[in-house]
N, C-alpha and C positions, 0 to 999 in steps of 0.2 A: 568340516568346520572351517578349514582354510578357504574353501571356495566362498563360503558365506562371508567371511571376513574380507576377502578381496572385493566382494560385491558391495560392501559398505562404501568404499571409496567412490564407486560409480554412482551409487544412490545419492551420496552427499554432493557430488558434483552436479547432478541433475537438480537437486534442491537449491543449490547456490545459484544455478542459472535461472531457475524460476523466480527466486527471491530477487535477483538482480533486475529482472524484467518488471517486477511489481514495485520495487522501491521508489522509482521516480514519481509514482502516483501519490506519494505521501508528502511531496514538496510542492509548494505553489509554483505555477509557471504562468503562462499567458492566459489562463482561465479554463483550461480543459482538463486539469488534473482532478483526481478525487478530492485532494485537499482543498482546491479552489471551490469545488461544489459544496463541501462541508462548511467552509467559511461563509459562502453565500447564504446557506440555510441558517447558520448561526446569526448572521446579521439581520436576516428577515425576522427571525424569532425574537431577537432583541427589540426590533422596532414594534412588533406586535405587543410585546410586554409593556411597552411605554404608551401604547395607544389608550385613549380614555375609555 
């Protein structure tokens, strides 16, 4: 049981590292982030909704 509990810390550390690598994608930057791509799709969709 203790070995399993000690392993939790290692697994949490690995998850935090992976999350830290993904987190910047949710913030707009110079146009290459996932957030920027979503914003472009939203803008295009809004323009299509306004088209006659």
